N, C-alpha and C positions, 0 to 999 in steps of 0.2 A: 504492501499500500504505499504511493508515495505521500512525502511530507512536503509542503513548501515547493512544490513545482517538481524537477528532477529528482530530489535527493531524497535516497530509499531511505526505511526505518535503521535499516540494518548498520548503514552507513553512518551515526550516528553514535556507535556503539564501537563498531570494526575501525581497525587501522590501517589507514592508506596514506600514501605520499600525495603530498601539497609542495605546490609552488609558492611560495611566500615571497610578495614584493616586499623592498624594503627602503629607504631612503637613500639617496645616493652615497656611495660609498661607507655604509653602516653593517654588509653583510657579516664582515668577521665578527663583531658587536653583538648582532643581531644571534648568531650562530652560537657564540659562547652564552649567549644568556639562555637561548633555546635549552641547551646543554646542560647547565647549573639547573635546570627546571627539570632535567629528565626526560627531556623528548628526544628522540633518536633523530641526527642531523646529518644530511649533508652538504657540503657545502667546498666544490670544486674548485680549486686554486692551480693556477700555472707559473711559471718562473717568469719574469720580465724583466732584461736589465736595462736601468735607464742610468743615460751618460748626460752628466754636465761637465764645464770645461772643466772640472778641477778633480771630479770623480766620476766612480761607477757605483751604480747599487744596484744589488739584485731584490726583485720584490716579488712576491707573493699576491696574487693578484685574482681575483674570484673572475674565473672562467664565465660565467652568466650573470655580468653587471647587474646587481639591481635584485639578484634573486638568491634566495637560500633554498633548500627543499629541506621539506620536515615530514617524518611520519607521527600522525597525531588519528586520535579519534575524531570526529566532525564537534563530536559535544565540548571538546577542548578548544574551539575557535577562538572565545573571547578571550583566553588565558594568553594563546600567543598574540593577540592582535595587540593587546595592552603593554606589550614590551614597547620602552624607547627604540623608536628607528624603525621598527614593523608597521607595512602601510596596509595589505589585504592581500588574501587567498587569489589566485589567479581565479578569474571567474567566466563562465560565458551565461550570458542574460542574465547575471544579477545570482547567480547560482556556482557556487565553489565548483570547481572541476580536480577530481582528481587525477594523478599523474598515473599513465599505464606503469606497472611492476617492471614489464619487461623493459620499458625503456630508463627507469632510474636505475635496476640490475646492469645492464649495458653500460651506463655511465661510470658506475660505481665499479663493477667487476673488472671491466676490459678498456675503456676509452682513459679513466684516467689514469692510469699505469702506464700508458703509452709516453714513448718521447716524443718530443716537437709538437705537443699539443696546445693549441691555441685558440682563443674565439676569432671566428669567422662572420663576414654579413650572412646575414639568414638569406638561404638559396631553397627553391623549391623544386626548378627546374635544370636538367643537365640529362649528362651519361649516369644514369643508376647501376652501381655495381656492388657486388659482395666479396670480403675478403672471406679466401676459402681456405687460408690457411695461416700459420700463425699467432700470437696470444691475442688477435681481433679477429679470431673467425667467426663467420654472424655477422659481424656487423656491416651495415647497408646503408648508404651514401652515396654521394654526387662526387665524381673524382674530376678534380682539376691540377694543373700544372703552374708550379710555383718554383721558380729559379731553377729551372733542371731537375725538380722533384717532384714526384707525384704524393697529391697529399689527397685523401676523401675526407669530405665534409659531410658532417654529421651533424642533424639538424632534432631539434626539441619542438616540434610545431606546435605545443600547448603554449609555448613562450614565445617562440617565435625567436628565437637563437640558433646559431651554427657554432660548432668548432671545429677544428682541421685537423686530422692528426698525417704526419708523413706514413707512406707506407711503400713496399715493395711491388712493382709493376707484376710480376712473377706470381704476388699473393691474391689478384683480384680476377674475380671473373664478370660478364656482363649479365646484367638481370633482363631479361627478356619480357615485354609487356605480352601480357595472352589478349590476345582479342574474340569477344564472343562473335560467336557466328549467328 
């Protein structure tokens, strides 16, 4: 029996992954506060080197700027949104939308362990491929070339953000669209 539009009664008590939108550059602080409250949090980071005239510095930046992923039951939404820096859960038609479990697992278990991971402008169109071997096996995305290197662009459609990761061309296979007759 639906409650408040598309939210099922079981979703209020069952734990799901949600994308929490944060204030600009508050991802780490919000993630720390959520962890301190006992929630499971996922904040993917990447290393970036910033150069000034007199020095260089390695920084850990949010892979998806403005977003923290949190696993909560929807009934705990208010507790999360009351944290300083938290803005709202990603929603569609005014209703919070849970992230697909497979998408979060792909990010956590495969992509975030890959070298040369970095944010990329959101892509929807392009030559779709699947990684058939190596640590990224099973990951699907769009292939692009960047400075003589092959990269696969993986998108999180719900938050309209993408990341790119360097791959070996031998590990890729094209995805063929099946057409209905």
